[in-house]
N, CA, C and O atoms as a GROMACS GRO file, in nm:
protein
  628
    1MET      N    1  20.906  21.747   9.839
    1MET     CA    2  20.921  21.823   9.712
    1MET      C    3  20.892  21.731   9.599
    1MET      O    4  20.812  21.758   9.510
    2LYS      N    5  20.962  21.618   9.607
    2LYS     CA    6  20.945  21.516   9.502
    2LYS      C    7  20.809  21.486   9.474
    2LYS      O    8  20.770  21.472   9.358
    3ARG      N    9  20.727  21.476   9.579
    3ARG     CA   10  20.595  21.418   9.566
    3ARG      C   11  20.521  21.527   9.493
    3ARG      O   12  20.443  21.494   9.403
    4TYR      N   13  20.538  21.655   9.523
    4TYR     CA   14  20.458  21.751   9.456
    4TYR      C   15  20.497  21.757   9.300
    4TYR      O   16  20.414  21.779   9.212
    5PHE      N   17  20.621  21.736   9.280
    5PHE     CA   18  20.670  21.729   9.138
    5PHE      C   19  20.604  21.635   9.058
    5PHE      O   20  20.561  21.662   8.946
    6ILE      N   21  20.593  21.510   9.119
    6ILE     CA   22  20.522  21.393   9.042
    6ILE      C   23  20.382  21.421   9.025
    6ILE      O   24  20.327  21.390   8.919
    7ILE      N   25  20.312  21.481   9.127
    7ILE     CA   26  20.176  21.522   9.120
    7ILE      C   27  20.154  21.613   9.008
    7ILE      O   28  20.062  21.596   8.928
    8LEU      N   29  20.245  21.719   9.000
    8LEU     CA   30  20.236  21.816   8.885
    8LEU      C   31  20.244  21.754   8.753
    8LEU      O   32  20.164  21.781   8.663
    9LEU      N   33  20.346  21.666   8.739
    9LEU     CA   34  20.363  21.593   8.618
    9LEU      C   35  20.238  21.508   8.568
    9LEU      O   36  20.202  21.506   8.451
   10LEU      N   37  20.181  21.445   8.663
   10LEU     CA   38  20.059  21.364   8.638
   10LEU      C   39  19.956  21.465   8.596
   10LEU      O   40  19.900  21.449   8.488
   11ALA      N   41  19.929  21.565   8.670
   11ALA     CA   42  19.819  21.664   8.627
   11ALA      C   43  19.843  21.718   8.486
   11ALA      O   44  19.748  21.727   8.408
   12LEU      N   45  19.971  21.756   8.448
   12LEU     CA   46  19.990  21.814   8.320
   12LEU      C   47  19.979  21.697   8.218
   12LEU      O   48  19.943  21.732   8.105
   13ALA      N   49  20.003  21.571   8.237
   13ALA     CA   50  19.995  21.462   8.142
   13ALA      C   51  19.835  21.444   8.111
   13ALA      O   52  19.793  21.424   7.997
   14SER      N   53  19.752  21.453   8.229
   14SER     CA   54  19.622  21.431   8.207
   14SER      C   55  19.556  21.535   8.121
   14SER      O   56  19.469  21.508   8.039
   15CYS      N   57  19.607  21.670   8.146
   15CYS     CA   58  19.541  21.779   8.073
   15CYS      C   59  19.576  21.780   7.930
   15CYS      O   60  19.499  21.830   7.848
   16SER      N   61  19.693  21.725   7.895
   16SER     CA   62  19.731  21.727   7.755
   16SER      C   63  19.637  21.640   7.668
   16SER      O   64  19.614  21.667   7.550
   17ASN      N   65  19.585  21.538   7.728
   17ASN     CA   66  19.494  21.443   7.655
   17ASN      C   67  19.350  21.493   7.663
   17ASN      O   68  19.266  21.417   7.615
   18SER      N   69  19.306  21.613   7.720
   18SER     CA   70  19.167  21.648   7.753
   18SER      C   71  19.098  21.668   7.613
   18SER      O   72  18.980  21.635   7.598
   19ASP      N   73  19.163  21.716   7.524
   19ASP     CA   74  19.101  21.740   7.382
   19ASP      C   75  19.046  21.605   7.328
   19ASP      O   76  18.938  21.602   7.269
   20ASN      N   77  19.122  21.491   7.348
   20ASN     CA   78  19.077  21.362   7.305
   20ASN      C   79  18.960  21.293   7.372
   20ASN      O   80  18.886  21.213   7.315
   21ASN      N   81  18.950  21.331   7.498
   21ASN     CA   82  18.853  21.276   7.589
   21ASN      C   83  18.714  21.316   7.555
   21ASN      O   84  18.621  21.243   7.589
   22ASN      N   85  18.696  21.428   7.490
   22ASN     CA   86  18.560  21.477   7.444
   22ASN      C   87  18.509  21.418   7.320
   22ASN      O   88  18.388  21.424   7.294
   23LYS      N   89  18.599  21.359   7.236
   23LYS     CA   90  18.561  21.311   7.111
   23LYS      C   91  18.518  21.164   7.120
   23LYS      O   92  18.586  21.076   7.174
   24PRO      N   93  18.399  21.146   7.064
   24PRO     CA   94  18.362  20.987   7.062
   24PRO      C   95  18.431  20.909   6.975
   24PRO      O   96  18.471  20.954   6.867
   25ALA      N   97  18.453  20.771   7.017
   25ALA     CA   98  18.536  20.691   6.939
   25ALA      C   99  18.465  20.658   6.807
   25ALA      O  100  18.342  20.643   6.803
   26ALA      N  101  18.544  20.646   6.700
   26ALA     CA  102  18.474  20.619   6.566
   26ALA      C  103  18.431  20.478   6.575
   26ALA      O  104  18.501  20.391   6.627
   27PRO      N  105  18.310  20.455   6.523
   27PRO     CA  106  18.253  20.317   6.530
   27PRO      C  107  18.326  20.239   6.414
   27PRO      O  108  18.373  20.290   6.312
   28PRO      N  109  18.326  20.102   6.450
   28PRO     CA  110  18.394  20.015   6.351
   28PRO      C  111  18.325  20.006   6.215
   28PRO      O  112  18.204  20.020   6.200
   29GLN      N  113  18.410  19.981   6.119
   29GLN     CA  114  18.369  19.976   5.988
   29GLN      C  115  18.280  20.075   5.923
   29GLN      O  116  18.211  20.047   5.825
   30GLY      N  117  18.284  20.208   5.987
   30GLY     CA  118  18.196  20.317   5.938
   30GLY      C  119  18.048  20.306   5.980
   30GLY      O  120  17.958  20.360   5.915
   31LEU      N  121  18.026  20.233   6.088
   31LEU     CA  122  17.878  20.219   6.126
   31LEU      C  123  17.837  20.347   6.189
   31LEU      O  124  17.926  20.418   6.235
   32PRO      N  125  17.716  20.383   6.196
   32PRO     CA  126  17.670  20.492   6.269
   32PRO      C  127  17.684  20.469   6.418
   32PRO      O  128  17.646  20.364   6.469
   33ALA      N  129  17.738  20.566   6.488
   33ALA     CA  130  17.765  20.561   6.632
   33ALA      C  131  17.624  20.524   6.711
   33ALA      O  132  17.628  20.466   6.820
   34THR      N  133  17.519  20.555   6.660
   34THR     CA  134  17.392  20.518   6.730
   34THR      C  135  17.373  20.360   6.732
   34THR      O  136  17.298  20.304   6.812
   35LEU      N  137  17.441  20.302   6.649
   35LEU     CA  138  17.418  20.149   6.638
   35LEU      C  139  17.508  20.072   6.709
   35LEU      O  140  17.486  19.951   6.722
   36VAL      N  141  17.626  20.133   6.766
   36VAL     CA  142  17.729  20.062   6.840
   36VAL      C  143  17.736  20.126   6.994
   36VAL      O  144  17.805  20.066   7.076
   37ASN      N  145  17.675  20.233   7.027
   37ASN     CA  146  17.701  20.285   7.149
   37ASN      C  147  17.648  20.188   7.250
   37ASN      O  148  17.546  20.121   7.233
   38ASN      N  149  17.731  20.184   7.366
   38ASN     CA  150  17.691  20.085   7.475
   38ASN      C  151  17.605  20.172   7.569
   38ASN      O  152  17.644  20.280   7.616
   39PRO      N  153  17.488  20.117   7.592
   39PRO     CA  154  17.402  20.192   7.690
   39PRO      C  155  17.443  20.183   7.836
   39PRO      O  156  17.377  20.243   7.921
   40HIS      N  157  17.546  20.112   7.869
   40HIS     CA  158  17.597  20.109   8.010
   40HIS      C  159  17.662  20.237   8.044
   40HIS      O  160  17.750  20.277   7.967
   41THR      N  161  17.631  20.310   8.150
   41THR     CA  162  17.678  20.440   8.192
   41THR      C  163  17.743  20.428   8.331
   41THR      O  164  17.739  20.325   8.398
   42ALA      N  165  17.797  20.531   8.364
   42ALA     CA  166  17.853  20.546   8.512
   42ALA      C  167  17.725  20.529   8.608
   42ALA      O  168  17.735  20.478   8.720
   43ASN      N  169  17.625  20.567   8.564
   43ASN     CA  170  17.505  20.586   8.661
   43ASN      C  171  17.420  20.452   8.648
   43ASN      O  172  17.313  20.447   8.709
   44GLY      N  173  17.458  20.351   8.579
   44GLY     CA  174  17.384  20.230   8.536
   44GLY      C  175  17.355  20.211   8.399
   44GLY      O  176  17.441  20.238   8.316
   45VAL      N  177  17.245  20.167   8.364
   45VAL     CA  178  17.207  20.142   8.220
   45VAL      C  179  17.106  20.244   8.180
   45VAL      O  180  17.009  20.273   8.250
   46ASP      N  181  17.132  20.300   8.061
   46ASP     CA  182  17.054  20.391   7.999
   46ASP      C  183  16.938  20.311   7.939
   46ASP      O  184  16.957  20.265   7.826
   47THR      N  185  16.822  20.288   7.998
   47THR     CA  186  16.704  20.204   7.961
   47THR      C  187  16.658  20.233   7.819
   47THR      O  188  16.629  20.142   7.742
   48VAL      N  189  16.651  20.360   7.785
   48VAL     CA  190  16.605  20.398   7.659
   48VAL      C  191  16.691  20.357   7.544
   48VAL      O  192  16.641  20.313   7.441
   49ALA      N  193  16.829  20.370   7.562
   49ALA     CA  194  16.916  20.341   7.466
   49ALA      C  195  16.923  20.163   7.456
   49ALA      O  196  16.940  20.103   7.350
   50ALA      N  197  16.908  20.100   7.583
   50ALA     CA  198  16.913  19.960   7.583
   50ALA      C  199  16.790  19.897   7.513
   50ALA      O  200  16.799  19.786   7.459
   51ALA      N  201  16.679  19.967   7.514
   51ALA     CA  202  16.556  19.917   7.445
   51ALA      C  203  16.569  19.920   7.295
   51ALA      O  204  16.496  19.847   7.227
   52ARG      N  205  16.660  20.002   7.239
   52ARG     CA  206  16.681  20.020   7.104
   52ARG      C  207  16.785  19.919   7.043
   52ARG      O  208  16.802  19.909   6.921
   53LYS      N  209  16.848  19.852   7.128
   53LYS     CA  210  16.959  19.766   7.088
   53LYS      C  211  16.901  19.637   7.015
   53LYS      O  212  16.793  19.588   7.049
   54PRO      N  213  16.980  19.583   6.912
   54PRO     CA  214  16.920  19.457   6.854
   54PRO      C  215  16.952  19.340   6.958
   54PRO      O  216  17.042  19.348   7.042
   55ILE      N  217  16.866  19.231   6.942
   55ILE     CA  218  16.872  19.123   7.018
   55ILE      C  219  16.891  19.003   6.940
   55ILE      O  220  16.808  18.974   6.854
   56MET      N  221  16.997  18.927   6.964
   56MET     CA  222  17.020  18.793   6.880
   56MET      C  223  16.933  18.679   6.971
   56MET      O  224  16.968  18.641   7.083
   57SER      N  225  16.828  18.638   6.909
   57SER     CA  226  16.752  18.540   6.978
   57SER      C  227  16.786  18.408   6.893
   57SER      O  228  16.755  18.398   6.774
   58PHE      N  229  16.855  18.305   6.966
   58PHE     CA  230  16.903  18.183   6.899
   58PHE      C  231  16.784  18.071   6.939
   58PHE      O  232  16.716  18.076   7.042
   59GLN      N  233  16.774  17.976   6.841
   59GLN     CA  234  16.683  17.868   6.848
   59GLN      C  235  16.756  17.780   6.958
   59GLN      O  236  16.689  17.723   7.044
   60ASP      N  237  16.892  17.772   6.955
   60ASP     CA  238  16.976  17.682   7.055
   60ASP      C  239  17.118  17.758   7.051
   60ASP      O  240  17.155  17.825   6.955
   61THR      N  241  17.180  17.742   7.152
   61THR     CA  242  17.327  17.792   7.156
   61THR      C  243  17.418  17.675   7.186
   61THR      O  244  17.538  17.696   7.194
   62VAL      N  245  17.373  17.559   7.201
   62VAL     CA  246  17.456  17.439   7.215
   62VAL      C  247  17.415  17.330   7.113
   62VAL      O  248  17.296  17.305   7.092
   63HIS      N  249  17.513  17.271   7.053
   63HIS     CA  250  17.486  17.165   6.964
   63HIS      C  251  17.582  17.044   7.000
   63HIS      O  252  17.703  17.059   7.018
   64ASN      N  253  17.524  16.935   7.008
   64ASN     CA  254  17.606  16.811   7.042
   64ASN      C  255  17.607  16.716   6.920
   64ASN      O  256  17.506  16.652   6.891
   65PHE      N  257  17.723  16.705   6.846
   65PHE     CA  258  17.733  16.616   6.729
   65PHE      C  259  17.716  16.470   6.755
   65PHE      O  260  17.695  16.386   6.668
   66GLY      N  261  17.727  16.446   6.888
   66GLY     CA  262  17.727  16.303   6.929
   66GLY      C  263  17.868  16.236   6.894
   66GLY      O  264  17.972  16.299   6.910
   67THR      N  265  17.863  16.106   6.845
   67THR     CA  266  17.993  16.039   6.831
   67THR      C  267  18.028  16.058   6.700
   67THR      O  268  17.941  16.032   6.617
   68ILE      N  269  18.150  16.102   6.657
   68ILE     CA  270  18.203  16.123   6.535
   68ILE      C  271  18.340  16.058   6.516
   68ILE      O  272  18.402  16.028   6.618
   69HIS      N  273  18.387  16.036   6.410
   69HIS     CA  274  18.523  15.962   6.383
   69HIS      C  275  18.628  16.065   6.367
   69HIS      O  276  18.600  16.171   6.312
   70GLU      N  277  18.751  16.040   6.414
   70GLU     CA  278  18.855  16.125   6.394
   70GLU      C  279  18.884  16.156   6.250
   70GLU      O  280  18.868  16.068   6.165
   71ASP      N  281  18.924  16.266   6.219
   71ASP     CA  282  18.932  16.331   6.078
   71ASP      C  283  18.803  16.364   6.014
   71ASP      O  284  18.804  16.417   5.903
   72GLU      N  285  18.696  16.338   6.072
   72GLU     CA  286  18.567  16.386   6.021
   72GLU      C  287  18.545  16.533   6.041
   72GLU      O  288  18.576  16.589   6.146
   73VAL      N  289  18.488  16.597   5.933
   73VAL     CA  290  18.455  16.736   5.945
   73VAL      C  291  18.305  16.748   5.940
   73VAL      O  292  18.240  16.713   5.842
   74VAL      N  293  18.249  16.803   6.054
   74VAL     CA  294  18.101  16.825   6.070
   74VAL      C  295  18.064  16.972   6.077
   74VAL      O  296  18.145  17.057   6.114
   75GLN      N  297  17.940  16.999   6.042
   75GLN     CA  298  17.897  17.135   6.048
   75GLN      C  299  17.748  17.149   6.110
   75GLN      O  300  17.667  17.057   6.112
   76TYR      N  301  17.728  17.273   6.159
   76TYR     CA  302  17.599  17.292   6.228
   76TYR      C  303  17.570  17.440   6.208
   76TYR      O  304  17.657  17.526   6.225
   77GLU      N  305  17.439  17.467   6.168
   77GLU     CA  306  17.397  17.602   6.157
   77GLU      C  307  17.311  17.650   6.274
   77GLU      O  308  17.201  17.601   6.299
   78PHE      N  309  17.364  17.746   6.344
   78PHE     CA  310  17.287  17.797   6.466
   78PHE      C  311  17.200  17.915   6.393
   78PHE      O  312  17.253  18.011   6.338
   79ALA      N  313  17.078  17.896   6.399
   79ALA     CA  314  16.987  18.002   6.347
   79ALA      C  315  16.939  18.101   6.444
   79ALA      O  316  16.899  18.060   6.554
   80PHE      N  317  16.940  18.226   6.416
   80PHE     CA  318  16.893  18.336   6.502
   80PHE      C  319  16.802  18.430   6.432
   80PHE      O  320  16.798  18.442   6.309
   81THR      N  321  16.725  18.502   6.525
   81THR     CA  322  16.651  18.618   6.464
   81THR      C  323  16.685  18.738   6.536
   81THR      O  324  16.715  18.728   6.656
   82ASN      N  325  16.683  18.864   6.474
   82ASN     CA  326  16.701  18.982   6.538
   82ASN      C  327  16.567  19.024   6.592
   82ASN      O  328  16.476  19.063   6.520
   83THR      N  329  16.560  19.013   6.721
   83THR     CA  330  16.410  19.049   6.784
   83THR      C  331  16.422  19.185   6.837
   83THR      O  332  16.330  19.226   6.908
   84GLY      N  333  16.528  19.264   6.811
   84GLY     CA  334  16.540  19.401   6.863
   84GLY      C  335  16.477  19.492   6.774
   84GLY      O  336  16.404  19.451   6.684
   85GLN      N  337  16.502  19.630   6.796
   85GLN     CA  338  16.442  19.734   6.713
   85GLN      C  339  16.540  19.801   6.629
   85GLN      O  340  16.503  19.902   6.570
   86THR      N  341  16.654  19.763   6.615
   86THR     CA  342  16.758  19.815   6.522
   86THR      C  343  16.839  19.714   6.444
   86THR      O  344  16.840  19.598   6.483
   87PRO      N  345  16.905  19.751   6.338
   87PRO     CA  346  16.978  19.652   6.270
   87PRO      C  347  17.087  19.580   6.352
   87PRO      O  348  17.150  19.645   6.435
   88LEU      N  349  17.113  19.454   6.333
   88LEU     CA  350  17.207  19.386   6.406
   88LEU      C  351  17.339  19.367   6.313
   88LEU      O  352  17.332  19.327   6.197
   89PHE      N  353  17.454  19.400   6.374
   89PHE     CA  354  17.574  19.397   6.307
   89PHE      C  355  17.671  19.297   6.377
   89PHE      O  356  17.704  19.313   6.495
   90ILE      N  357  17.711  19.205   6.308
   90ILE     CA  358  17.812  19.101   6.374
   90ILE      C  359  17.944  19.151   6.319
   90ILE      O  360  17.967  19.150   6.198
   91THR      N  361  18.030  19.195   6.413
   91THR     CA  362  18.169  19.249   6.365
   91THR      C  363  18.270  19.138   6.359
   91THR      O  364  18.363  19.142   6.280
   92ASN      N  365  18.251  19.036   6.444
   92ASN     CA  366  18.354  18.914   6.433
   92ASN      C  367  18.294  18.801   6.498
   92ASN      O  368  18.204  18.812   6.581
   93ALA      N  369  18.340  18.699   6.464
   93ALA     CA  370  18.310  18.563   6.531
   93ALA      C  371  18.432  18.477   6.516
   93ALA      O  372  18.488  18.468   6.406
   94SER      N  373  18.481  18.404   6.634
   94SER     CA  374  18.590  18.323   6.627
   94SER      C  375  18.566  18.202   6.706
   94SER      O  376  18.488  18.205   6.801
   95GLY      N  377  18.625  18.102   6.675
   95GLY     CA  378  18.639  17.975   6.749
   95GLY      C  379  18.724  17.965   6.856
   95GLY      O  380  18.819  18.044   6.853
   96SER      N  381  18.716  17.885   6.955
   96SER     CA  382  18.809  17.877   7.064
   96SER      C  383  18.942  17.808   7.026
   96SER      O  384  19.041  17.818   7.099
   97CYS      N  385  18.943  17.737   6.908
   97CYS     CA  386  19.067  17.683   6.855
   97CYS      C  387  19.067  17.682   6.705
   97CYS      O  388  18.965  17.719   6.647
   98GLY      N  389  19.156  17.648   6.646
   98GLY     CA  390  19.167  17.648   6.487
   98GLY      C  391  19.074  17.536   6.435
   98GLY      O  392  19.033  17.546   6.319
   99CYS      N  393  19.038  17.432   6.507
   99CYS     CA  394  18.951  17.331   6.453
   99CYS      C  395  18.815  17.380   6.447
   99CYS      O  396  18.740  17.313   6.376
  100THR      N  397  18.764  17.483   6.504
  100THR     CA  398  18.626  17.537   6.509
  100THR      C  399  18.625  17.664   6.432
  100THR      O  400  18.689  17.761   6.470
  101VAL      N  401  18.557  17.664   6.330
  101VAL     CA  402  18.553  17.787   6.232
  101VAL      C  403  18.410  17.836   6.207
  101VAL      O  404  18.334  17.764   6.142
  102PRO      N  405  18.369  17.949   6.253
  102PRO     CA  406  18.244  18.004   6.230
  102PRO      C  407  18.232  18.080   6.101
  102PRO      O  408  18.334  18.134   6.059
  103ASP      N  409  18.117  18.091   6.032
  103ASP     CA  410  18.093  18.165   5.928
  103ASP      C  411  17.970  18.240   5.946
  103ASP      O  412  17.864  18.179   5.961
  104TYR      N  413  17.977  18.370   5.946
  104TYR     CA  414  17.858  18.466   5.989
  104TYR      C  415  17.818  18.559   5.888
  104TYR      O  416  17.899  18.588   5.801
  105PRO      N  417  17.701  18.610   5.889
  105PRO     CA  418  17.665  18.713   5.804
  105PRO      C  419  17.741  18.844   5.812
  105PRO      O  420  17.760  18.894   5.923
  106ARG      N  421  17.786  18.905   5.698
  106ARG     CA  422  17.862  19.022   5.705
  106ARG      C  423  17.788  19.152   5.689
  106ARG      O  424  17.836  19.262   5.715
  107ASP      N  425  17.660  19.129   5.641
  107ASP     CA  426  17.560  19.229   5.617
  107ASP      C  427  17.476  19.260   5.744
  107ASP      O  428  17.474  19.174   5.833
  108ALA      N  429  17.412  19.364   5.759
  108ALA     CA  430  17.307  19.381   5.865
  108ALA      C  431  17.203  19.298   5.853
  108ALA      O  432  17.157  19.261   5.744
  109VAL      N  433  17.153  19.257   5.984
  109VAL     CA  434  17.031  19.160   5.993
  109VAL      C  435  16.926  19.262   6.042
  109VAL      O  436  16.937  19.311   6.155
  110ALA      N  437  16.822  19.295   5.958
  110ALA     CA  438  16.717  19.392   6.008
  110ALA      C  439  16.644  19.330   6.117
  110ALA      O  440  16.650  19.210   6.143
  111PRO      N  441  16.570  19.426   6.185
  111PRO     CA  442  16.478  19.378   6.297
  111PRO      C  443  16.367  19.285   6.232
  111PRO      O  444  16.305  19.311   6.129
  112GLY      N  445  16.352  19.171   6.312
  112GLY     CA  446  16.257  19.071   6.257
  112GLY      C  447  16.309  18.967   6.159
  112GLY      O  448  16.240  18.870   6.130
  113LYS      N  449  16.429  18.987   6.109
  113LYS     CA  450  16.492  18.897   6.006
  113LYS      C  451  16.571  18.804   6.087
  113LYS      O  452  16.604  18.822   6.204
  114SER      N  453  16.599  18.696   6.009
  114SER     CA  454  16.679  18.578   6.067
  114SER      C  455  16.813  18.577   5.989
  114SER      O  456  16.828  18.642   5.885
  115GLY      N  457  16.911  18.499   6.045
  115GLY     CA  458  17.037  18.474   5.999
  115GLY      C  459  17.078  18.345   6.048
  115GLY      O  460  17.011  18.290   6.136
  116VAL      N  461  17.199  18.281   5.994
  116VAL     CA  462  17.259  18.173   6.040
  116VAL      C  463  17.405  18.196   6.067
  116VAL      O  464  17.466  18.280   6.001
  117ILE      N  465  17.462  18.127   6.158
  117ILE     CA  466  17.598  18.119   6.190
  117ILE      C  467  17.638  17.967   6.165
  117ILE      O  468  17.595  17.880   6.241
  118LYS      N  469  17.716  17.940   6.062
  118LYS     CA  470  17.756  17.809   6.035
  118LYS      C  471  17.885  17.770   6.100
  118LYS      O  472  17.988  17.828   6.065
  119VAL      N  473  17.891  17.672   6.195
  119VAL     CA  474  18.010  17.628   6.265
  119VAL      C  475  18.058  17.504   6.207
  119VAL      O  476  17.982  17.409   6.193
  120THR      N  477  18.189  17.500   6.169
  120THR     CA  478  18.250  17.387   6.108
  120THR      C  479  18.342  17.336   6.212
  120THR      O  480  18.422  17.414   6.265
  121PHE      N  481  18.337  17.208   6.245
  121PHE     CA  482  18.434  17.148   6.349
  121PHE      C  483  18.522  17.037   6.265
  121PHE      O  484  18.466  16.947   6.203
  122ASN      N  485  18.653  17.052   6.269
  122ASN     CA  486  18.733  16.949   6.213
  122ASN      C  487  18.802  16.861   6.322
  122ASN      O  488  18.882  16.908   6.402
  123SER      N  489  18.770  16.745   6.320
  123SER     CA  490  18.812  16.636   6.430
  123SER      C  491  18.951  16.583   6.403
  123SER      O  492  18.993  16.493   6.476
  124ALA      N  493  19.025  16.630   6.306
  124ALA     CA  494  19.171  16.580   6.280
  124ALA      C  495  19.239  16.598   6.395
  124ALA      O  496  19.234  16.707   6.453
  125GLY      N  497  19.314  16.492   6.444
  125GLY     CA  498  19.397  16.502   6.570
  125GLY      C  499  19.341  16.512   6.700
  125GLY      O  500  19.407  16.532   6.802
  126LYS      N  501  19.208  16.495   6.694
  126LYS     CA  502  19.128  16.503   6.810
  126LYS      C  503  19.082  16.362   6.859
  126LYS      O  504  19.065  16.273   6.776
  127SER      N  505  19.063  16.339   6.986
  127SER     CA  506  19.002  16.213   7.031
  127SER      C  507  18.932  16.233   7.172
  127SER      O  508  18.971  16.319   7.251
  128GLY      N  509  18.836  16.155   7.195
  128GLY     CA  510  18.777  16.166   7.316
  128GLY      C  511  18.672  16.286   7.315
  128GLY      O  512  18.643  16.340   7.207
  129HIS      N  513  18.616  16.329   7.437
  129HIS     CA  514  18.507  16.424   7.456
  129HIS      C  515  18.569  16.556   7.416
  129HIS      O  516  18.673  16.593   7.471
  130GLN      N  517  18.509  16.632   7.319
  130GLN     CA  518  18.562  16.785   7.282
  130GLN      C  519  18.428  16.868   7.308
  130GLN      O  520  18.314  16.835   7.276
  131GLU      N  521  18.470  16.982   7.371
  131GLU     CA  522  18.374  17.093   7.381
  131GLU      C  523  18.446  17.222   7.327
  131GLU      O  524  18.555  17.254   7.374
  132LYS      N  525  18.391  17.284   7.241
  132LYS     CA  526  18.444  17.404   7.178
  132LYS      C  527  18.347  17.524   7.192
  132LYS      O  528  18.228  17.503   7.216
  133SER      N  529  18.392  17.646   7.178
  133SER     CA  530  18.295  17.751   7.184
  133SER      C  531  18.325  17.851   7.047
  133SER      O  532  18.426  17.846   6.977
  134VAL      N  533  18.221  17.935   7.032
  134VAL     CA  534  18.244  18.043   6.933
  134VAL      C  535  18.193  18.163   7.004
  134VAL      O  536  18.085  18.171   7.063
  135THR      N  537  18.286  18.258   6.989
  135THR     CA  538  18.253  18.396   7.045
  135THR      C  539  18.212  18.491   6.935
  135THR      O  540  18.285  18.514   6.839
  136ILE      N  541  18.090  18.546   6.951
  136ILE     CA  542  18.040  18.645   6.853
  136ILE      C  543  18.047  18.784   6.904
  136ILE      O  544  17.998  18.810   7.014
  137HIS      N  545  18.102  18.873   6.834
  137HIS     CA  546  18.099  19.016   6.876
  137HIS      C  547  17.987  19.089   6.786
  137HIS      O  548  17.988  19.080   6.664
  138ALA      N  549  17.898  19.156   6.854
  138ALA     CA  550  17.794  19.217   6.786
  138ALA      C  551  17.749  19.342   6.856
  138ALA      O  552  17.794  19.367   6.968
  139ASN      N  553  17.667  19.419   6.799
  139ASN     CA  554  17.614  19.554   6.858
  139ASN      C  555  17.493  19.519   6.945
  139ASN      O  556  17.397  19.595   6.940
  140THR      N  557  17.490  19.413   7.023
  140THR     CA  558  17.390  19.372   7.111
  140THR      C  559  17.413  19.434   7.252
  140THR      O  560  17.521  19.488   7.279
  141MET      N  561  17.318  19.428   7.337
  141MET     CA  562  17.336  19.476   7.473
  141MET      C  563  17.460  19.411   7.545
  141MET      O  564  17.536  19.474   7.618
  142LYS      N  565  17.472  19.283   7.517
  142LYS     CA  566  17.587  19.214   7.585
  142LYS      C  567  17.711  19.239   7.511
  142LYS      O  568  17.819  19.225   7.569
  143ASN      N  569  17.706  19.275   7.391
  143ASN     CA  570  17.829  19.288   7.302
  143ASN      C  571  17.899  19.151   7.268
  143ASN      O  572  17.976  19.145   7.172
  144ILE      N  573  17.875  19.048   7.343
  144ILE     CA  574  17.928  18.918   7.312
  144ILE      C  575  17.820  18.811   7.329
  144ILE      O  576  17.747  18.811   7.428
  145GLU      N  577  17.811  18.720   7.234
  145GLU     CA  578  17.715  18.613   7.241
  145GLU      C  579  17.812  18.491   7.230
  145GLU      O  580  17.922  18.496   7.174
  146MET      N  581  17.761  18.387   7.288
  146MET     CA  582  17.840  18.254   7.278
  146MET      C  583  17.769  18.152   7.231
  146MET      O  584  17.651  18.143   7.264
  147LEU      N  585  17.826  18.062   7.150
  147LEU     CA  586  17.766  17.930   7.097
  147LEU      C  587  17.869  17.816   7.142
  147LEU      O  588  17.988  17.837   7.165
  148PHE      N  589  17.812  17.706   7.149
  148PHE     CA  590  17.898  17.592   7.198
  148PHE      C  591  17.866  17.466   7.123
  148PHE      O  592  17.749  17.443   7.092
  149ILE      N  593  17.964  17.382   7.091
  149ILE     CA  594  17.960  17.272   7.034
  149ILE      C  595  18.022  17.143   7.097
  149ILE      O  596  18.131  17.159   7.151
  150LYS      N  597  17.972  17.026   7.096
  150LYS     CA  598  18.019  16.910   7.166
  150LYS      C  599  18.037  16.805   7.060
  150LYS      O  600  17.976  16.809   6.954
  151ALA      N  601  18.128  16.706   7.094
  151ALA     CA  602  18.143  16.592   7.026
  151ALA      C  603  18.220  16.488   7.101
  151ALA      O  604  18.301  16.523   7.186
  152ASP      N  605  18.198  16.354   7.072
  152ASP     CA  606  18.287  16.253   7.117
  152ASP      C  607  18.353  16.193   6.996
  152ASP      O  608  18.288  16.134   6.909
  153VAL      N  609  18.479  16.210   6.993
  153VAL     CA  610  18.561  16.166   6.876
  153VAL      C  611  18.622  16.042   6.896
  153VAL      O  612  18.703  16.031   6.988
  154GLU      N  613  18.591  15.934   6.815
  154GLU     CA  614  18.655  15.812   6.821
  154GLU      C  615  18.774  15.795   6.748
  154GLU      O  616  18.776  15.822   6.627
  155LYS      N  617  18.879  15.752   6.811
  155LYS     CA  618  19.009  15.752   6.744
  155LYS      C  619  19.010  15.650   6.635
  155LYS      O  620  18.939  15.550   6.645
  156LYS      N  621  19.088  15.672   6.529
  156LYS     CA  622  19.099  15.583   6.423
  156LYS      C  623  19.162  15.449   6.461
  156LYS      O  624  19.258  15.441   6.538
  157LYS      N  625  19.103  15.341   6.403
  157LYS     CA  626  19.155  15.207   6.436
  157LYS      C  627  19.275  15.160   6.358
  157LYS      O  628  19.324  15.049   6.380
   0.00000   0.00000   0.00000
């Protein structure tokens, strides 16, 4: 009897949320839903929707600063082009730690246009080989793009 009661409760709970299940989620920052919909479906990938997604094509995704000195602040600009068919929106970019800070375009990057993500690395308190990453959230097919920086930090004498 207990088992049937639990099943009944679960069924009722799932039915009470049925109205919300049919409503599409609001896109971030008021973007049109057609720009942020994910073409991955339960049946695989919607190839038509996937073909319309923006594509971030980077010249390079890894930069090695080489040897730098402790307390030195260095920057590198990762250039990219939107080689897709719709505007590219970067919704967030974050470094793997507080010493790695990205600056990214806040406006849409039109198809065929280029942009830059500037990454600043502060070596204060660091020594030895350092590898950091930047995670970019965008309306691309992958939804997440990654950039990497490396440096060998010489300790102060």
